[in-house]
NUMI-541606 format. One line per field, with one value per residue: x, z negated, y of N, C-alpha, C in turn; residue number from 0; residue in three letters. Coordinates in steps of 0.05 Angstrom, whole numbers, plus 32768, in hexadecimal, padded with zeros to 4 digits. Each point is the difference from the previous one (the first is absolute). Layout:
<pts>
n.c1 <- c(X | ...)
n.c3 <- c(Z | ...)
n.c2 <- c(Y | ...)
ca.c1 <- c(X | ...)
ca.c3 <- c(Z | ...)
ca.c2 <- c(Y | ...)
c.c1 <- c(X | ...)
c.c3 <- c(Z | ...)
c.c2 <- c(Y | ...)
n <- c(NUM | ...)
res <- c(ALA | ...)
</pts>
This chain:
<pts>
n.c1 <- c(8060 | 7FFC | 8011 | 8016 | 8011 | 800B | 8016 | 7FEF | 7FF6 | 8019 | 7FFC | 7FEA | 7FFA | 7FEF | 8014 | 800F | 7FED | 7FFA | 8019 | 8001 | 7FE9 | 800A | 8017 | 7FF0 | 7FF0 | 8017 | 8007 | 7FE9 | 8002 | 8018 | 8003 | 8014 | 8016 | 8011 | 800C | 8013 | 8006 | 7FEF | 8013 | 8004 | 7FF8 | 7FEC | 8005 | 7FE8 | 8002 | 8004 | 7FE7 | 8002 | 7FE5 | 7FFF | 7FEB | 7FF6 | 7FF4 | 7FEE | 7FF3 | 7FE6 | 8009 | 8010 | 7FF7 | 8019 | 7FF8 | 8011 | 8018 | 8005 | 8010 | 8007 | 8009 | 800B | 7FFB | 8017 | 7FE8 | 8009 | 800B | 7FE6 | 8007 | 7FEF | 7FF5 | 800C | 7FF8 | 7FF3 | 7FE9 | 7FEB | 7FF4 | 7FF0 | 7FF3 | 7FEA | 7FF4 | 7FF1 | 7FEE | 8006 | 7FF9 | 8010 | 8013 | 7FFB | 7FFD | 8015 | 800C | 7FF9 | 8004 | 8015 | 8005 | 7FFA | 800E | 800E | 8013 | 800A | 8013 | 800E | 8014 | 8016 | 8014 | 8010 | 8009 | 8010 | 7FEC | 8012 | 8006 | 7FE5 | 8007 | 8002 | 8018 | 8000 | 8006 | 8019 | 7FFA | 8015 | 8000 | 8009 | 8010 | 7FEB | 8000 | 8016 | 7FFB | 8019 | 8002 | 8008 | 7FF5 | 7FED | 8010 | 800D | 7FEE | 7FEF | 7FE8 | 7FFB | 7FF0 | 7FEF | 7FFA | 7FE9 | 8018 | 7FF9 | 7FF4 | 8002 | 8007 | 8008 | 8005 | 7FF5 | 800C | 8016 | 7FFB | 7FF8 | 8013 | 800F | 7FF5 | 8000 | 8018 | 8004 | 7FF5 | 800C | 8015 | 7FF5 | 7FF9 | 8012 | 7FEE | 8012 | 7FFB | 7FEB | 7FF9 | 8003 | 801A | 7FF9 | 7FEA | 8001 | 7FEF | 7FF5 | 7FEE | 7FF9 | 7FF1 | 7FF6 | 801B | 8007 | 8016 | 800A)
n.c3 <- c(7F5F | 8018 | 7FF2 | 800D | 7FEB | 7FFD | 8005 | 8011 | 8008 | 7FFE | 8009 | 8008 | 7FE6 | 800A | 800F | 7FEA | 7FF2 | 8014 | 7FFF | 7FE5 | 8003 | 8017 | 7FF4 | 7FEC | 8013 | 800A | 7FE6 | 7FF8 | 8018 | 7FF4 | 8008 | 7FF1 | 800C | 7FEB | 8019 | 8008 | 800E | 800B | 8008 | 8010 | 7FE8 | 8003 | 7FF2 | 7FF6 | 8006 | 7FE8 | 7FFA | 7FF1 | 7FFD | 7FFC | 7FF2 | 8000 | 7FEC | 800E | 7FEF | 7FFF | 7FE9 | 8005 | 7FE8 | 7FFC | 8005 | 8013 | 7FFB | 801A | 7FF9 | 8018 | 7FFC | 8017 | 8013 | 8009 | 8006 | 8005 | 7FEA | 7FFE | 8008 | 8013 | 7FF8 | 7FF2 | 7FFA | 8017 | 8000 | 7FF2 | 8009 | 8014 | 7FF7 | 7FFF | 8007 | 7FEB | 8011 | 8004 | 8018 | 7FFD | 7FF6 | 8013 | 8012 | 7FF4 | 7FFD | 801A | 8006 | 7FF2 | 800A | 8019 | 7FFB | 7FFA | 800F | 7FEC | 8004 | 7FFD | 7FFA | 800D | 7FF1 | 8011 | 7FE9 | 800F | 8011 | 800D | 7FE8 | 8006 | 8015 | 8006 | 8006 | 801A | 800B | 8009 | 7FEB | 8004 | 7FE8 | 8003 | 7FED | 7FF0 | 800E | 7FF2 | 800A | 8009 | 8001 | 7FE8 | 7FF9 | 8012 | 8002 | 8008 | 7FED | 800C | 8006 | 7FFB | 8015 | 7FEC | 7FF6 | 8008 | 8003 | 7FF4 | 8014 | 7FF7 | 801A | 7FF2 | 7FF0 | 8012 | 8013 | 7FF2 | 7FFA | 8019 | 8007 | 7FEF | 8005 | 801A | 7FFB | 7FF1 | 800F | 8014 | 7FF1 | 7FFE | 8015 | 8009 | 8012 | 8015 | 8004 | 800F | 7FFC | 7FE7 | 800A | 7FFB | 8007 | 7FE7 | 8000 | 7FEA | 8000 | 7FEC | 7FF6 | 8019 | 7FFC | 800E | 8003 | 8006)
n.c2 <- c(81BB | 7FF7 | 7FF0 | 8008 | 8002 | 7FE8 | 800E | 800C | 7FE9 | 7FF8 | 8018 | 7FF2 | 8000 | 8010 | 8007 | 8002 | 8009 | 8010 | 8004 | 8002 | 800E | 800D | 8003 | 8007 | 800D | 8008 | 8005 | 800B | 800B | 7FFF | 801B | 7FFE | 7FF7 | 8007 | 8002 | 7FEF | 8013 | 7FEF | 7FF1 | 8014 | 8006 | 8010 | 8014 | 8005 | 801A | 800B | 800B | 8014 | 7FFD | 801A | 7FFC | 801A | 7FF3 | 800A | 800E | 7FFF | 800A | 7FEC | 7FF8 | 8002 | 7FE6 | 7FF9 | 7FF7 | 7FFC | 7FEC | 7FFF | 7FE7 | 800B | 7FED | 8005 | 7FFE | 8018 | 7FF4 | 7FFA | 7FE6 | 8006 | 7FEA | 8011 | 8019 | 8000 | 7FF4 | 7FF5 | 8014 | 7FF7 | 8014 | 7FF2 | 8016 | 8004 | 8000 | 801A | 7FF8 | 7FEB | 800F | 8013 | 7FEF | 7FF3 | 8017 | 8005 | 7FE7 | 8000 | 8018 | 7FF7 | 7FE8 | 8016 | 7FF6 | 7FF2 | 8012 | 7FEC | 800D | 7FF4 | 8001 | 7FF6 | 8002 | 800D | 8004 | 800F | 8004 | 7FFB | 8009 | 7FE6 | 800A | 7FFA | 8018 | 7FFD | 8010 | 8011 | 800C | 8018 | 8002 | 8006 | 8016 | 8002 | 7FE7 | 8003 | 7FE6 | 8009 | 7FE9 | 8008 | 8014 | 7FE9 | 7FF8 | 7FF0 | 800A | 7FE7 | 800B | 7FFB | 8017 | 8008 | 8009 | 8017 | 8006 | 7FE7 | 7FFA | 7FE9 | 8015 | 8010 | 7FF2 | 8000 | 8019 | 8005 | 7FF1 | 800D | 8018 | 7FF9 | 7FF5 | 8014 | 8011 | 7FF4 | 7FFE | 8019 | 7FF2 | 8012 | 800B | 7FFA | 8019 | 7FFA | 8019 | 8004 | 7FFC | 801B | 7FF4 | 7FFF | 7FEB | 8005 | 7FED | 800F | 7FEE | 8000 | 8001 | 8015 | 7FF0 | 8017)
ca.c1 <- c(800B | 800A | 801C | 8007 | 8015 | 7FFF | 800F | 7FED | 7FEB | 800C | 8002 | 7FE5 | 7FF5 | 7FE6 | 8007 | 8010 | 7FE9 | 7FF4 | 8013 | 8001 | 7FE6 | 8004 | 8011 | 7FF1 | 7FEF | 8011 | 8009 | 7FE8 | 7FF7 | 8015 | 8004 | 8019 | 8014 | 801B | 8010 | 8014 | 7FF7 | 800A | 8010 | 7FF1 | 7FE8 | 8004 | 7FEC | 7FF0 | 8002 | 7FE6 | 8000 | 7FEA | 7FEE | 7FF3 | 7FE6 | 7FEE | 7FE3 | 7FEF | 7FE2 | 7FEF | 8008 | 801B | 8011 | 8011 | 7FF9 | 8016 | 8013 | 8000 | 801A | 7FFD | 8019 | 7FF8 | 8014 | 8004 | 7FF9 | 800B | 8018 | 7FF6 | 8000 | 7FEB | 800A | 8014 | 7FF6 | 7FE4 | 7FF2 | 7FE5 | 7FFC | 7FE4 | 7FED | 7FE6 | 7FFA | 7FE4 | 7FFB | 7FF1 | 7FE3 | 7FF5 | 7FFF | 7FEC | 7FE8 | 7FFC | 7FF9 | 7FE5 | 7FEE | 8000 | 7FF0 | 7FE4 | 7FF4 | 8002 | 8013 | 8018 | 8018 | 801A | 8019 | 8016 | 801A | 8015 | 8019 | 8019 | 7FF5 | 8012 | 8012 | 7FF5 | 8003 | 801B | 8009 | 800C | 801A | 8016 | 8007 | 8011 | 8000 | 8014 | 7FF7 | 7FF4 | 8012 | 7FFF | 7FF9 | 8010 | 8008 | 801E | 8010 | 8000 | 7FF9 | 8001 | 7FEB | 7FE8 | 7FEA | 7FF1 | 7FE5 | 7FED | 7FE5 | 7FFE | 8009 | 7FF4 | 800B | 8009 | 7FED | 7FEC | 7FF2 | 7FE2 | 7FF4 | 8002 | 7FEB | 7FE7 | 7FFE | 7FFE | 7FE4 | 7FED | 8003 | 7FF5 | 7FE4 | 7FF4 | 8002 | 7FEE | 7FE4 | 7FF9 | 8000 | 8009 | 7FEC | 8003 | 8006 | 8015 | 8011 | 8008 | 7FE7 | 7FFC | 7FE6 | 7FFA | 7FE7 | 8004 | 7FEB | 7FF0 | 8010 | 800F | 801A | 800D)
ca.c3 <- c(801A | 8007 | 8006 | 801A | 7FFC | 7FE6 | 7FEB | 7FF6 | 7FF1 | 7FE6 | 7FEC | 7FF4 | 7FF2 | 800C | 8019 | 7FF7 | 7FF9 | 8018 | 800D | 7FEE | 8004 | 8019 | 7FFC | 7FF1 | 8012 | 800F | 7FEF | 7FFA | 8017 | 8009 | 801B | 800B | 7FF1 | 8006 | 800D | 8013 | 801D | 800F | 8017 | 8018 | 7FFA | 7FF9 | 7FEC | 8007 | 7FEB | 7FF1 | 7FF5 | 7FEF | 8009 | 7FE8 | 8004 | 7FE9 | 8002 | 7FF7 | 7FFC | 8013 | 7FFF | 8009 | 7FE9 | 7FFE | 7FE9 | 7FFA | 8015 | 800B | 800F | 8011 | 800E | 801B | 8014 | 8016 | 8014 | 801B | 8004 | 8005 | 801C | 8007 | 8008 | 7FEB | 7FE6 | 7FFE | 8018 | 8003 | 7FEF | 8001 | 7FE8 | 8005 | 7FEF | 8001 | 8010 | 7FEF | 8005 | 7FF1 | 7FE4 | 7FFD | 8004 | 7FE6 | 7FEC | 8006 | 7FFC | 7FE2 | 7FF5 | 8007 | 7FEF | 7FE3 | 7FF4 | 7FF0 | 800F | 7FF0 | 800F | 7FEF | 800E | 7FF7 | 7FFA | 800C | 8010 | 8012 | 7FEF | 7FFC | 8018 | 8004 | 801D | 800B | 800B | 7FEE | 8000 | 7FEA | 7FFD | 7FEE | 7FE4 | 7FFF | 7FFA | 7FE4 | 7FEF | 8006 | 7FEA | 7FFD | 8000 | 801B | 8011 | 801C | 8007 | 800C | 7FF7 | 8013 | 7FFB | 7FFF | 8004 | 8016 | 7FF7 | 800F | 801A | 8011 | 8016 | 7FFC | 7FE6 | 8001 | 8008 | 7FE9 | 7FED | 800B | 8000 | 7FE2 | 7FF7 | 800E | 7FF4 | 7FE5 | 8003 | 800B | 7FEC | 7FEA | 8009 | 8014 | 801C | 8011 | 8013 | 801C | 8012 | 7FF4 | 7FED | 7FE7 | 7FF0 | 7FF2 | 7FF4 | 7FEC | 7FF1 | 7FE4 | 7FEC | 800A | 8008 | 801A | 7FFD | 801A)
ca.c2 <- c(7FFF | 7FE5 | 7FFE | 7FF5 | 7FEC | 7FF2 | 800F | 8013 | 7FF1 | 7FF7 | 8019 | 8007 | 7FEA | 7FF5 | 7FF1 | 7FE7 | 7FEE | 7FF6 | 7FEE | 7FE9 | 7FF3 | 7FF1 | 7FEA | 7FEC | 7FF2 | 7FEF | 7FE9 | 7FF1 | 7FF3 | 7FF0 | 8009 | 7FF9 | 7FF1 | 800B | 7FEC | 8009 | 8002 | 7FE9 | 8007 | 8004 | 800E | 801C | 800A | 8018 | 8013 | 8006 | 801D | 8007 | 8015 | 800B | 800D | 8006 | 7FF8 | 8018 | 7FFB | 800E | 801D | 8004 | 8000 | 7FE7 | 7FEF | 7FEF | 7FFD | 7FE6 | 7FFB | 7FE6 | 7FF9 | 7FF6 | 7FF7 | 8011 | 7FEC | 8006 | 7FEE | 7FE5 | 7FF8 | 7FEE | 7FE7 | 7FFA | 8008 | 7FFB | 7FF5 | 800C | 8018 | 8009 | 7FFB | 800E | 8015 | 8007 | 8018 | 8014 | 7FFE | 7FE9 | 8009 | 8014 | 7FF0 | 7FF2 | 8013 | 800B | 7FEC | 7FFC | 8017 | 7FFD | 7FEB | 8005 | 7FEE | 800D | 7FF9 | 8000 | 7FFC | 7FFA | 8006 | 7FEE | 8011 | 7FF6 | 7FEA | 7FF2 | 7FF1 | 7FE6 | 7FEF | 7FF4 | 8001 | 7FE6 | 8005 | 8003 | 801D | 8009 | 801D | 800B | 8006 | 801B | 8016 | 8008 | 7FEA | 7FEB | 7FEF | 8006 | 7FE8 | 7FF3 | 8016 | 7FF9 | 7FED | 800B | 7FF2 | 7FF0 | 8006 | 7FEA | 800B | 8015 | 801B | 8015 | 8009 | 7FEB | 7FFF | 7FEB | 8005 | 8001 | 7FE6 | 7FED | 8006 | 7FF8 | 7FE3 | 7FF9 | 8007 | 7FF0 | 7FE4 | 8002 | 8003 | 7FE9 | 7FEC | 8006 | 7FFF | 8013 | 7FF7 | 8015 | 8009 | 7FF7 | 8016 | 8011 | 7FF0 | 800E | 7FFE | 7FE7 | 8001 | 7FEA | 8004 | 7FF5 | 8005 | 8015 | 8016 | 7FFD | 800C | 8005)
c.c1 <- c(800B | 801D | 8005 | 8014 | 7FFF | 800C | 7FED | 7FEB | 800B | 8005 | 7FE5 | 7FF5 | 7FE7 | 8007 | 8010 | 7FEA | 7FF3 | 8013 | 8001 | 7FE6 | 8002 | 8012 | 7FF6 | 7FEE | 8010 | 8007 | 7FE8 | 7FF7 | 8015 | 8006 | 801A | 8014 | 801C | 8012 | 8018 | 7FF5 | 800C | 8010 | 7FEE | 7FE5 | 8007 | 7FE9 | 7FF4 | 8002 | 7FE5 | 8004 | 7FE9 | 7FEF | 7FF0 | 7FE7 | 7FF2 | 7FE5 | 7FF0 | 7FE2 | 7FF2 | 8005 | 801B | 8015 | 800F | 7FF9 | 8015 | 8014 | 8002 | 801B | 7FFC | 801A | 7FF7 | 8018 | 8003 | 7FFD | 800A | 8019 | 7FF7 | 7FFF | 7FEA | 800C | 8016 | 7FF5 | 7FE1 | 7FF4 | 7FE6 | 7FFD | 7FE1 | 7FF0 | 7FE6 | 7FF9 | 7FE1 | 7FFB | 7FEE | 7FE2 | 7FF2 | 7FFC | 7FEA | 7FE4 | 7FF8 | 7FF7 | 7FE4 | 7FEC | 7FFC | 7FF1 | 7FE2 | 7FF2 | 8002 | 8013 | 8015 | 8018 | 8019 | 8017 | 8017 | 801B | 8015 | 801A | 8017 | 7FF7 | 8014 | 8012 | 7FF5 | 8004 | 801C | 8007 | 800C | 801B | 8016 | 8009 | 800F | 8000 | 8017 | 7FF4 | 7FF5 | 8015 | 7FFC | 7FFB | 8010 | 8008 | 801E | 8010 | 8003 | 7FFA | 8001 | 7FEB | 7FE9 | 7FE7 | 7FF3 | 7FE3 | 7FEF | 7FE3 | 8002 | 8007 | 7FF2 | 8011 | 800D | 7FEB | 7FEA | 7FEF | 7FE1 | 7FF5 | 8003 | 7FED | 7FE5 | 7FFD | 7FFD | 7FE4 | 7FEE | 7FFF | 7FF3 | 7FE2 | 7FF2 | 8002 | 7FED | 7FE2 | 7FF6 | 8001 | 8007 | 7FEB | 8005 | 8008 | 8018 | 8011 | 8008 | 7FE8 | 7FFF | 7FE7 | 7FFC | 7FE7 | 8002 | 7FEB | 7FEF | 800E | 800E | 801A | 800C | 801C)
c.c3 <- c(8007 | 8009 | 801C | 7FFD | 7FE5 | 7FEA | 7FF5 | 7FEE | 7FE6 | 7FEB | 7FF3 | 7FF4 | 800E | 8019 | 7FF8 | 7FF8 | 8019 | 800F | 7FF1 | 8005 | 8019 | 7FFD | 7FEF | 8010 | 8011 | 7FF0 | 7FFB | 801A | 800E | 801C | 800E | 7FEE | 8008 | 8008 | 800E | 801D | 800F | 8019 | 8019 | 7FFC | 7FFB | 7FEC | 800B | 7FEA | 7FF1 | 7FF8 | 7FEE | 800C | 7FE8 | 8009 | 7FE6 | 8006 | 7FF6 | 7FFD | 8017 | 8001 | 800A | 7FE9 | 8000 | 7FE6 | 7FFA | 8019 | 8009 | 800F | 800E | 800C | 8019 | 800F | 8017 | 801B | 801D | 8007 | 8005 | 801E | 8004 | 8007 | 7FEB | 7FE6 | 7FFC | 8019 | 8003 | 7FEF | 7FFF | 7FE7 | 8006 | 7FEB | 8003 | 8010 | 7FEF | 8005 | 7FF0 | 7FE2 | 7FFD | 8001 | 7FE6 | 7FEB | 8004 | 7FF9 | 7FE1 | 7FF4 | 8006 | 7FEF | 7FE1 | 7FF1 | 7FF0 | 8010 | 7FED | 8015 | 7FED | 8010 | 7FF4 | 7FFD | 800C | 8012 | 8011 | 7FF2 | 7FFA | 8019 | 8001 | 801D | 8007 | 8009 | 7FEA | 8003 | 7FE8 | 8001 | 7FEE | 7FE3 | 8001 | 7FF9 | 7FE3 | 7FEC | 8009 | 7FE9 | 7FFA | 8000 | 801C | 8015 | 801E | 8009 | 800D | 7FF6 | 8018 | 7FF9 | 8002 | 8006 | 8014 | 7FF4 | 8011 | 8019 | 8010 | 8016 | 7FF9 | 7FE8 | 8003 | 8007 | 7FE9 | 7FEA | 8009 | 7FFD | 7FE2 | 7FF6 | 800D | 7FF4 | 7FE4 | 8003 | 800A | 7FEB | 7FE8 | 800A | 8012 | 801C | 8010 | 8014 | 801C | 8013 | 7FF7 | 7FED | 7FE7 | 7FEE | 7FF2 | 7FEF | 7FEB | 7FF3 | 7FE5 | 7FED | 8008 | 800A | 801B | 7FFA | 801C | 7FFC)
c.c2 <- c(7FE4 | 8001 | 7FF5 | 7FE9 | 7FF4 | 800F | 8016 | 7FF5 | 7FF8 | 8015 | 8005 | 7FE5 | 7FF4 | 7FF2 | 7FE7 | 7FEB | 7FF3 | 7FEC | 7FE6 | 7FEE | 7FF0 | 7FE8 | 7FEA | 7FF0 | 7FEC | 7FE7 | 7FEE | 7FEF | 7FEF | 8006 | 7FF7 | 7FF2 | 800B | 7FEB | 800D | 8000 | 7FE8 | 8009 | 8002 | 800E | 801E | 8009 | 8019 | 8013 | 8004 | 801E | 8003 | 8016 | 8009 | 800F | 8007 | 7FF6 | 8016 | 7FF8 | 8012 | 801F | 8007 | 8002 | 7FE5 | 7FF1 | 7FEC | 8000 | 7FE3 | 7FFD | 7FE5 | 7FFB | 7FF1 | 7FF7 | 8015 | 7FEE | 8006 | 7FEE | 7FE4 | 7FFB | 7FEB | 7FE3 | 7FF7 | 8003 | 7FFC | 7FF4 | 8010 | 8018 | 8009 | 7FF8 | 800E | 8014 | 8005 | 801A | 8012 | 7FFE | 7FEB | 8008 | 8013 | 7FF0 | 7FF1 | 8013 | 800C | 7FEA | 7FFC | 8017 | 7FFF | 7FEC | 8005 | 7FED | 800F | 7FF7 | 8004 | 7FFC | 7FFA | 8006 | 7FEA | 800F | 7FF1 | 7FE7 | 7FF0 | 7FEC | 7FE4 | 7FED | 7FF6 | 7FFF | 7FE6 | 8005 | 8003 | 801D | 8006 | 801F | 8009 | 8003 | 801D | 8015 | 800A | 7FEA | 7FE6 | 7FF1 | 8006 | 7FE6 | 7FF4 | 8016 | 7FFB | 7FEC | 800F | 7FF1 | 7FEF | 8006 | 7FE9 | 800A | 8018 | 801B | 8014 | 8009 | 7FEB | 7FFD | 7FEB | 8003 | 8000 | 7FE5 | 7FEC | 8007 | 7FF8 | 7FE1 | 7FF6 | 8005 | 7FEF | 7FE4 | 8000 | 8001 | 7FE5 | 7FE8 | 8004 | 8005 | 8015 | 7FF3 | 8019 | 8009 | 7FF5 | 8014 | 8010 | 7FEE | 800B | 7FFE | 7FE5 | 8001 | 7FE9 | 8007 | 7FF1 | 800B | 8019 | 8019 | 7FF9 | 800E | 8004 | 800A)
n <- c(0 | 1 | 2 | 3 | 4 | 5 | 6 | 7 | 8 | 9 | 10 | 11 | 12 | 13 | 14 | 15 | 16 | 17 | 18 | 19 | 20 | 21 | 22 | 23 | 24 | 25 | 26 | 27 | 28 | 29 | 30 | 31 | 32 | 33 | 34 | 35 | 36 | 37 | 38 | 39 | 40 | 41 | 42 | 43 | 44 | 45 | 46 | 47 | 48 | 49 | 50 | 51 | 52 | 53 | 54 | 55 | 56 | 57 | 58 | 59 | 60 | 61 | 62 | 63 | 64 | 65 | 66 | 67 | 68 | 69 | 70 | 71 | 72 | 73 | 74 | 75 | 76 | 77 | 78 | 79 | 80 | 81 | 82 | 83 | 84 | 85 | 86 | 87 | 88 | 89 | 90 | 91 | 92 | 93 | 94 | 95 | 96 | 97 | 98 | 99 | 100 | 101 | 102 | 103 | 104 | 105 | 106 | 107 | 108 | 109 | 110 | 111 | 112 | 113 | 114 | 115 | 116 | 117 | 118 | 119 | 120 | 121 | 122 | 123 | 124 | 125 | 126 | 127 | 128 | 129 | 130 | 131 | 132 | 133 | 134 | 135 | 136 | 137 | 138 | 139 | 140 | 141 | 142 | 143 | 144 | 145 | 146 | 147 | 148 | 149 | 150 | 151 | 152 | 153 | 154 | 155 | 156 | 157 | 158 | 159 | 160 | 161 | 162 | 163 | 164 | 165 | 166 | 167 | 168 | 169 | 170 | 171 | 172 | 173 | 174 | 175 | 176 | 177 | 178 | 179 | 180 | 181 | 182 | 183 | 184 | 185 | 186 | 187 | 188 | 189 | 190 | 191)
res <- c(GLU | GLU | PRO | LYS | ARG | VAL | HIS | GLN | ALA | LEU | MET | ASP | PRO | SER | TRP | ILE | GLU | ALA | ILE | GLN | GLU | GLU | LEU | LEU | GLN | PHE | LYS | MET | GLN | LYS | VAL | TRP | ILE | LEU | VAL | ASP | LEU | PRO | TYR | GLY | LYS | ARG | ASP | ILE | GLY | THR | LYS | TRP | VAL | TYR | LYS | ASN | LYS | LYS | ASP | GLU | ARG | GLY | ILE | VAL | ILE | ARG | ASN | ASN | ALA | ARG | LEU | VAL | ALA | GLN | ARG | TYR | THR | GLN | GLU | GLU | GLY | ILE | ASP | TYR | GLU | GLU | VAL | PHE | ALA | PRO | VAL | ALA | ARG | ILE | GLU | ALA | ILE | ARG | LEU | PHE | LEU | ALA | TYR | ALA | SER | PHE | MET | GLY | PHE | LEU | VAL | TYR | GLN | MET | ASP | VAL | LYS | SER | SER | PHE | LEU | TYR | GLY | THR | ILE | GLU | GLU | GLU | VAL | TYR | VAL | CYS | GLN | PRO | PRO | GLY | PHE | GLU | ASP | PRO | ASP | HIS | PRO | ASN | LYS | VAL | TYR | LYS | VAL | VAL | LYS | ALA | LEU | TYR | ARG | LEU | HIS | GLN | ALA | PRO | ARG | THR | TRP | TYR | GLU | THR | LEU | ALA | THR | TYR | LEU | LEU | GLU | ASN | GLY | PHE | GLN | ARG | GLY | ASN | ILE | ASP | GLN | THR | LEU | PHE | ILE | LYS | LYS | GLN | GLN | GLY | ASP | ILE | LEU | LEU)
</pts>
């Protein structure tokens, strides 16, 4: 069962492991820095979201804990500017899969774990320490966010820009019609 509150999650070793895995990702990606809240700035709340990852039969295979920003407290023009991020249209994906099937191509896909945490944000954003995981030596400090924390308004755009930059720097070309399509021809293969 998915816990609703952090104190419920902390009673189950599998949820503790999921929380620790999330916090380890934050540390490895250098998502934030513990600081004093600057005068005149305000912090945004954070909360834990818990989900069971299930297989195709509906059997729980692992627990996933995600720390997210409470973005309803963000103010446009102060906490964020641009938020638009292009998304691949389902018709384009279906067309690609139909064409690949017709041509007998092998199709591989990949997933970027904790993808939003790779994008660096430009705005100055501060968040509260995670509920249940406050630093006992610095309980009144906040985190200055460096990377795109989940549910920040600017997170999808930041991830798209990070991915697009990486692909372009590695020989991909952006599609003329669809900004979400990146193409690279390599040793007789076509990478999309």
